C-alpha positions, 0 to 999 in steps of 0.5 A: 418373337425376338428369335424369329426377328433376329433370324429375319435380320440375319437372313436379310443382312446376308442377302444384302451382303451377298445376294447371289448366294443368299436368298431374301426373306419371304414377304418383301417385294424384290423391287423394295429389296433391290433399293436396299441392295443398291443402297448398301453396295452403293454407300460402301463403294462410294465411301471406300472409293473416296478412301482409296482413290488411287486403288480405284483408279488403278484397278478400274471401276469393274475390278474395284466394284468386285473387290468391294463386293468380296469385302462385303461378303467376307468381312465382318467389321469390328467398328461401326464408325465410317471413318475407320472403314478404310482400316477395315478394308485393309485388315480384310485384304491383308488376310485375304490376299494369299487366296487372291491370285488374280489381283495385281501384286501391288494392291496390298501395298497400295491399300496399306499406303492409302489406309495409313494416309487416311489414319494419319489424316484423321488422327487427333492432335497429340497433347504436348509431351513434357518429356520432350524439349522442343528446343532440344538438340537432335544431334547431342540429345535423343531425337523425339519423333512426332506421332503423326508419321509413318515409315513404310518400306514397300516393294512397289512405288505405290506413291506414284500411282496417282500419276502413273500406271503401276507395274506388277514387276517390282523395281530392284530397289524398294521404296522408303516412304515417309508419311506425315501430317504437317502443322497445317494438317496437310498430308505429305509423302516423301521418298527417303534414301537408305541412310535417312530411312535407316536413321528414322527407323531406329528413332521410331523403334524407340532408341535411347541413343543420341543423334550423334551415337545413332550416326556413329553406329550406322557408320561402323560398316562404312569405309573409314574415309566415307564416314565423315561426309556420311555423318555430316549428311545424316546430321543435316537430315536430322536437323531438317527432320526437326525443321519440318516437324518429323522430330519434335525436339529431344527427350529431356 
């Protein structure tokens, strides 16, 4: 009985995920099954539409629905928690993208961008770290980054997708995006220049150099007369990062 019931469950689940390819179990009326089909697709579509509003807008209703149907048909989630469903969609798409030649080229990066924003928004507040001195000097000391941020290097300016149509032709220069959650819980996105992005990337990689040492090393390839103003600019950015909470202080 147990085996028969489990087989029935698998058959029903396969039908609800992909009604076109999997016939329903014998017995239930189709009008009843239709209710479940609408519920499954409708709930997942609404949930992911709320998690990926820019992707839904850029793709349009029909293409976004097709994307969700493909996700339901092909992916088996590794978590039962709805708040993590955005990460599941991105994880599926990262593997599926090479075989989806008709999708816009920017879609993978847009899903990554919106998924990371959601992850940071839902992350738990970090506990105080005794290894970090909040009053520490981020120039003379080793800068300590906040865990509530992510640095993305993207070919497409997907952060502009809320207000402008994304183009399949990428710009000549990539976008260096700093995603962070501020002290009030608001999500912030900032486009960084090459110097600021490179500096922050080394800090996030766990560098044990002081802020001053990081800047000196970054300037090795710069012309000698350009180094002082660039170092001054980098020091100002480190202090700004500390002021807005990107850096929590310096390591003790």
